[in-house]
N, C-alpha and C positions, 0 to 999 in steps of 0.2 A: 604510200601516199595516194589518196583519192584525187581524182581530177574532175574538172569541169570541161565543158566543150571548148576546145582550144584550136579548132580547125583553122581559123584565120591566122593564128600565131604559127601553126605548123607550116603553112604556106610561106609566110614571111621568113621563117628561119631557114627553110630549105632554099629559098631564093638567095638569102644572104650568104649561106655557106657556099653555094655554087658561084656567086659573084666574087667572093673573097678568095677562093681557092687559088693558091699559087702566088698571091700578092705578098704574103708574109709567111713563108713556108714554116717557120718555127712555131707559128700560132695556129696553123691549119689543124693539127691534131686536137689541140684543146678546143678549138671552135667546133669541130666535128663531134667530139665527145659531148660537149655541152648541148649541142643540138639533139643528139640522140637521147641524152638524159631527159631533156625537156619533153621530147616526143613521147617518152615513156611515162613521165610523172606529171607533166603539166603543172597547173596551179593547184595548190592544196585547197581543200574545202575546210569548213569549220569543224569537220570530224577529226582533222589532224590537230593534235594537242597544241603544238607550237604555233598554230595559226588559228586557233579557236576563236579569237577575238578580232581577227583581221579578215573580214569578208572580202573576197576577191572575185566574186561572181561577175561584176561589171567589167573587171579587167579581163577575166578569162573569156568573156564573150567576144572579144576581139576589137572593141571600140578604139583601143589604143595601139593596135598591132602595127599600123603603118608608122614609119619614122617621120618625125616632124621635119618640115622643109629646112634646108640649111640656110636659107635667106631670111630667117625670122628676124623680128625687131625686138628691142628691149622693152618689156612692159613696165609701166610705172615710171614716175619721175621724182618721187619723194625719196630723198637720200637719208641714209643712216648717219649718225654722228660718229663717224670713224676718225681715228687719228692717223690712219695709214695714208701714205703717199703712193703706195703700190696697189694698183687696181687690175684685177683679172676679170674678164667678162666671158662667160660661156653662154651662148644662145642656141637652144635646141641641140645641146650636146656638142657644139663645135666651139673651139677656141677662137675668139675674135680678136685678132691682133690690132685691128683698127679701132676698137673700143677700149682696149686695155692700155695701161700705162706702167711701164717697167723702168722708167728713167731713174727712179730713186733706189733701184735694187742694189744692195751692197755687193761688193765683189765676192764675198763668201757665200752668197746665195744665188742659185740659178733656178729659173722657172721656165719650163719648156712645154710646148704643146705635145701631147702624146702622138698625134698623127705624124708630126715631123720626125720624132724619134723612131717611129715605126718604119718610116721610109729610109732612115739612115742606118739603123741597126736593129732589125726586128728580133734577132736572136737574144740580144741583151735585154730588150724589153720583155720578151717572153720569159726569160729566166727570172727577172725581177718580179713580174706578176705572179709567177708560180710560187716563188718564195714568200712573197708578202701577202698574197691573196690565194692560198691553196685551192685547188679545184674542189668543188663540193656540190652535191646534188641539192641545190637551192634554186628556187624558180627565178629569182631576180639575178642571182649569180650566173645562172646558165644564160639568161638573156644578155647580160653584160658581156659574157664571153663571145657569144655569137655575133653581137652587134658592135664588138670592140672596134672603134675607129678613131676616137679622139678622147682627150682628157688632159690631165696635168701631171707633170713630174716636178716636184719641188725638192731640191737638194740644198742643204746648208752644212757647212763645215767650218769650224773655228769659232772663236768667241765673237759672235755677231748677234745682234738683236734687231729683228725685222718684224714689221707689222704689215700684213697683207690682207686686202679686202677682195674676196671672191664673190662674184654675182653669178648665180645659176638662173638663167631665165628660160622659161618655156613659153613660146608664142604659138598658141593654137587658134589664132584669130581667123585663119583661112581654112584650116583642116585640123581635126583632132589627130592625136598620135602620141608617140613616145620618144624619149631621148635617153641615151645610155652613156654614162660618163664613168671612166675609170681614172683614179688618181693615186699617185705614189708620193709619199713623203719620207725622206731619209735625212736624219739629223745626226751629226757626229761632232767631236771636238769641242764640246761645250756650247753648241749653238742654242740660241733661244729664239723661237718663232711664235708669233701670235697671229692667228687667222680669224677674221670675221667672215663667215660663210653665210650668204644671203640667198634666199629662194623666192623668186617671183614667178608668177604664172598668169597667163590669159587664155581663156577658153578651156576646152576639155583636153587635158594633157596628163601624161604620166612621166615623171622624172625618176629615173633609175640611176642612182649615184652610189658609187662604192669607193672606199679608200683602203689602201694598204699602207701601214706606217711602221717605221723603225726609229725609235727614239733612243739614240745611243747614250752611253754612259755619261752622266753629268749634264745631259741636255734637258731642255725644257720646252714643251710644246703646249700652248694654250689655244683653245678654239671656242669661239662663240658662234652659235648657229641661230639664225632667226628665220622662221617660216612666216612670210608676209601674208596678210589676208588676200584671199582670192586664189590661192593655190588649190589645185584639184587633187591629184594623187601623187604622193611623194614616198618613195622608198629610199632610205639612206642607211648604208651599212659601212661600218668601220671595223677593221681588224688592226690592232696596234700591239707591237711588242715593245716593252719598256725595260731598258737595261739598268744596271746598277746606278743608284743615286740620280736617276732620271725622273722627270715629272711629266705626266700627261693629264691635262685638265680639259674637260669638255662641258659646255653649257648649251642647252638647246631651249629656245623659247618660241612660242608661236600661237597663232589663233587663226580661225577662218579658213581652214583647209578641210576638204571633204574627207580625205583619208591620209594619215601619216603613219608610217611604220619606221621606227628608229631602232636600229640594231647596232650594238657595240660589243665587240669581243676584245677584251684587254688582257694581255698576258704579262705579268710581272716576272721578268726573266733574270733580273739581277738584284742583289741585296740592296736594301734601302731605297728601292723604287717606290713611287707613289702615284696613285690614280684617283682623280676626282671626276665623278659623273654627276651632273646637275641638270635638272629640267623643270621648266615652269610653263603651263599652258592653260588656256581657256577654250572650251569647246561649247558649241551651241547647235541648235537644229538637229540634224542627223549626222553630224561630224563624228569621226572616229580618230582617236589618237592612241597608238600602241607603242610602248617602249619595251624593248627586249634586250637585256644586258647579261653579259657573262664576264666576270672578273676571275681570272685564274692567278692565284698566288702559287707560283711554281717553285720559289726559293724562299729562304728565310729573311726575316727582318724587313718586310715590306708592309705598306699601309695603303688602305683604300677607303673612299667615302662615296656613297651614293645618296643623293637627296632629290626626289621628284615630288612636285606639287602640282595638282590639277584642280581646276574649277570647271564643273560640268553643268550645263543647263539644257533645256529642251529635251530632246530624245537622244542626245549625244552619248557616246560610249568611250570610256577610257579603259586602258589595260596597261598593266605593268607585270612583266615577268623578269625577275632578277635572280641570277645565280652567282653566289660566291663559292668558288671551288678552291679549297686549300689542300695542296698536295702534301704528301707524307713528309717531305723534307722542308716544308715551309714553316719551320718553327718561328715563334715570336711574331706571327702575323697579327695585325691589328686592322680589322675590317668593320665598317659600319654601313648599314643599308636602311633607308627608310623611304616609304612611299605613302603619301597622304593625299586625300581628295576631299573636296567639298561639293556636295550635290545641291544645285539650286532648284531642282524640280523633282517631282516624284517619278518622272519618266527617264531621267538620266541614270546612267549605270556605270559603276567602276568595278573592274575585276583585277584583283591583285594576287600575285603568286610569288612571294619572296621565298628564296630557297638557299640553304646552306649545305654544302658537302665538305666535311672537314675530316682529313686523314692525319692531321698532326695533333699533338696533345698539348702544346704550349702556345695557345692562341687566345685572342680576344676578338670575338665576332658577335655582332648584334644585328638584328633586323627587326623591322616593325612596319606596320601598315595601319592606317586609320581611314575610315570613310564616314563623313558626317555632314552636317548642315552648318550654315552660318549661325554663330552663337546668338541666341535670342537675347541673353542678358547683356552682351556687348552692344548689340543693336539698340536695346532699350537705353543703355547708359549713354551712348552717343546722341541718340535722339532727344533724350531728356536734357541735354546740354545744347540744344538748338541746331544740331547737325541734321540736315535733310536725309531722307531714307536712302536715296541713290548715293549720296556722298558717303554715308555711313557704310554702305555695302562695299564701295570702292576702297575705303580705308581698311576694312577688315580683310579684303582680298589682298591688298598691298602688304599688310602685316603677315598674312598667311604665306605669301610667296617670297618674303624678304630674305629668308635664309638662302634661297637659291642664288640671289643676286648680290649678296653682301660682299663677296670678294672681288666683284667687278670694279676695276680701278677707274674706268671711263664713266664718270658720273652722268654725262649727257646721254651716252648709250644706254646706261642702266635705266634712266628715266624713260627713254623711248621704249625699251622692252616692257617696263611696267605699264606705261601708258597704253601700249598696244593690247596688253592683256585686259586692262580695265575697260578699254573701249569695246572689247568683244563681249563683255558681260551683258546678258539680257537684262532689260529693266525689270524691276520688281513686278510680278504679276504676269509677265510675258512668257515665263517658262513653267507656269503651273506651280510655282512655289507658294 
């Protein structure tokens, strides 16, 4: 892996390793190893195939190397239409008990700050992290290991049904910098959990967020993620293992962020498991949105579906790299993958790499990708019936992204998601279309 200049990061990592030594002995080795790996590899350049469409030069130069202050405030005051009575707030990577509300938490569900658990039982935390988020030479994974100090641990056992709203806020109003959050989710006994994960930001900030998840047999985990306008740089990674007859659903929507890298690695480890990965976004200006997914069908009789829709204007860049890996024993796999984009300007660009690796012979796997423009005939049809140009364009974008949101039961939240995407669209003529 090639590297950029990362001297500011090297200094910060060395300082963090020295300050953390002995605090949680079980994590010292992993922290030291991650620091050494990062010192050797640094940030990948665009010459590295897996990062070809995610330019990290500005990050590598050290503008975000300092940690954001722990006393940050919550940016923005417009609320999402959530049905949850359970609210978790993370500001600059720290769990804020004073802004969170756990009073409606069912007995079968526990939510704890990672910092508190590290203080109580660092060995148990270390074992869980290593099992659920195995060590890997990955730039943001290495940073998360070195700067590991807080996050969330969500456990649910038994037939419970809980809805949780998590706000990740980055406050860079006084100084630029980064935050690093590690989260663990463990479901068992038929538990059903729905999470609305929201990302807010002010100023120049990097949010490095990673999750390790275990969705036990017969459990169901649904997650909606929304990237609010004004976010700067967001890396969000998830590794999830799905057991027999379990369901994992993920939807990400967003607009107005300078750089978003979304990574999901889903492993179907038990028969009759199911994975849904959905995404809808609008980008403009010089914004970059990169979705990077891997779905491993490790056993027989599992299903998966991927649908990503992007609308790009200005000089923005979109990327999708999706891998469906069907193991030799994964007979009767049914997997679907699609990535489609609309370009609103001649300068916008979409790069897509759908991939299949199939080692079983009794499978049904499809993948497809399209890149095009708004349909002129549809625009003409709508305008001929008295619909204004801007409204016609909004209607077509709504129809284009509809499949991503069609299973979302919260109609008010669905409308907010769609409205955010529509509001982010450049006006006709503003993007060179």
